[in-house]
C-alpha positions in Angstrom: 78.1 42.2 107.0 80.1 45.1 105.7 78.6 47.7 103.4 80.7 46.5 100.5 79.4 42.9 100.9 75.7 43.8 100.7 74.4 43.1 97.2 71.7 45.7 97.4 74.4 48.4 97.3 75.9 47.2 94.0 72.8 48.1 91.9 72.6 51.2 89.7 71.7 54.5 91.3 68.1 55.6 90.6 67.6 58.0 87.7 67.3 61.5 88.9 64.5 63.8 87.5 65.5 66.0 84.6 64.4 69.2 86.3 66.6 68.4 89.4 69.6 67.8 87.1 69.1 71.1 85.3 68.8 73.0 88.6 71.9 71.3 89.9 73.8 71.9 86.7 73.0 75.7 86.8 74.0 75.8 90.4 77.2 73.9 89.5 78.1 76.5 86.8 77.7 79.3 89.4 79.2 77.5 92.4 82.3 75.8 91.1 84.2 78.9 90.0 83.6 80.4 93.5 84.8 77.1 95.1 87.9 77.2 92.9 88.7 80.7 94.1 88.2 79.7 97.7 90.4 76.6 97.2 93.2 78.7 95.6 92.9 81.4 98.4 93.1 78.6 101.0 96.1 77.0 99.4 97.9 80.4 99.2 97.0 81.0 102.9 98.5 77.7 103.8 101.7 78.5 101.8 102.0 81.7 103.7 101.4 80.1 107.1 103.7 77.2 106.0 106.6 79.6 105.9 106.0 80.4 109.6 105.6 76.7 110.4 109.0 76.0 108.8 110.6 78.3 111.3 108.8 76.7 114.2 109.5 73.2 112.7 113.2 73.8 113.3 112.4 73.3 117.0 109.4 70.9 116.8 108.7 68.3 114.1 105.3 67.6 115.5 104.1 71.1 114.6 105.1 70.5 110.9 103.4 67.1 110.9 100.2 68.4 112.5 100.1 71.4 110.1 100.5 69.1 107.1 97.6 66.9 108.3 95.4 69.9 109.0 96.2 71.3 105.5 95.4 68.0 103.8 92.1 67.6 105.7 91.0 71.1 104.9 91.8 70.9 101.2 90.1 67.5 101.0 87.0 68.8 102.6 86.9 71.8 100.2 87.0 69.3 97.4 84.2 67.3 98.9 81.9 70.4 98.9 81.4 69.8 95.2 80.0 66.2 95.6 76.4 67.3 94.7 77.5 69.0 91.5 76.1 67.8 88.1 78.4 68.1 85.1 77.4 68.3 81.4 77.9 64.5 80.7 75.7 63.6 83.6 73.0 66.0 82.5 73.1 64.6 78.9 73.4 60.8 79.7 71.4 60.3 82.9 69.7 56.9 82.6 71.8 55.8 79.6 73.2 52.5 80.6 75.3 52.0 77.4 77.1 55.3 78.0 77.9 54.3 81.6 79.0 50.8 80.5 81.4 52.3 78.0 82.7 54.7 80.6 83.4 51.9 83.1 85.0 49.8 80.4 87.3 52.7 79.4 88.2 53.5 83.1 89.0 49.9 84.0 91.0 49.4 80.8 93.0 52.5 81.5 93.8 51.3 85.0 94.6 47.8 83.7 97.0 49.2 81.1 98.8 51.3 83.7 99.0 48.5 86.2 100.2 45.9 83.7 102.8 48.2 82.1 106.4 47.1 82.4 108.4 48.7 85.2 110.9 51.2 83.9 114.2 51.7 85.6 114.4 54.7 87.9 110.7 55.3 87.6 107.8 54.7 90.0 106.3 51.3 90.1 103.0 50.8 88.2 99.9 51.5 90.3 98.5 48.4 92.0 95.4 50.0 93.6 92.8 52.2 92.2 89.4 53.7 92.9 86.6 54.1 90.3 84.4 57.0 91.5 80.6 56.9 91.5 80.1 59.4 88.7 81.8 56.9 86.3 79.4 54.0 87.1 76.2 55.7 88.4 74.0 54.3 85.6 75.2 50.7 85.7 76.1 50.2 89.4 79.1 48.9 91.2 78.3 45.3 90.3 79.2 46.1 86.7 82.5 47.6 87.7 83.3 44.5 89.8 82.3 42.2 86.9 84.5 44.1 84.4 87.4 44.5 86.8 87.4 40.9 87.9 87.5 39.8 84.3 90.7 41.9 83.8 92.5 40.6 86.8 91.5 43.0 89.6 90.1 42.1 93.0 87.8 44.0 95.2 88.9 45.9 98.2 86.7 47.0 101.1 84.8 50.0 99.8 81.7 52.2 100.1 80.1 51.5 96.8 77.9 54.6 97.2 81.1 56.7 96.7 83.6 54.5 94.8 84.7 51.0 94.0 88.3 50.2 95.2 90.3 47.7 93.3 93.6 45.9 93.8 95.7 44.6 90.9 96.1 40.9 91.7 99.1 40.4 89.4 101.1 43.1 91.1 103.7 40.7 92.4 103.9 39.1 88.9 104.5 42.4 86.9 108.2 42.2 87.3 108.3 38.5 86.2 106.0 39.2 83.2 107.9 42.3 82.1 111.5 42.0 83.3 113.3 45.4 83.5 
């Protein structure tokens, strides 16, 4: 059985103690600006190194591809360093299921509106896949996300519900027929 098929994983996350949230929030306020500076410095370093890679890439395309993959992995990992951070809405609404229900409803409705929008000529197609991150549904669980999304025409994709719920717009092939260009 895959992780995303286990019903035990689709329940709400346990409510964290208030003192722990306050400590994490204070650490977040100090840590995130430092992380932003490190991220910008890393991005600037990659731009500088990228100029050299462009010269080398004239002789070898593999170098350019490998550098791009390395840059993407590094910047993604820097972003993942803030996974433990607690933001003000989490601090205020920890354990408030109605707040998290409204948040999930709003997120799924926003993705549904984007996915069902008519396709405009010479523009990108509407998104057919999305991911709802854990901080949106922490207080109600992934099961509620699935319930709301299924009711609006989404289907579940393999996912790690402890991080995000991945969805696929089932009417993706019907968008052009429903909203002709």
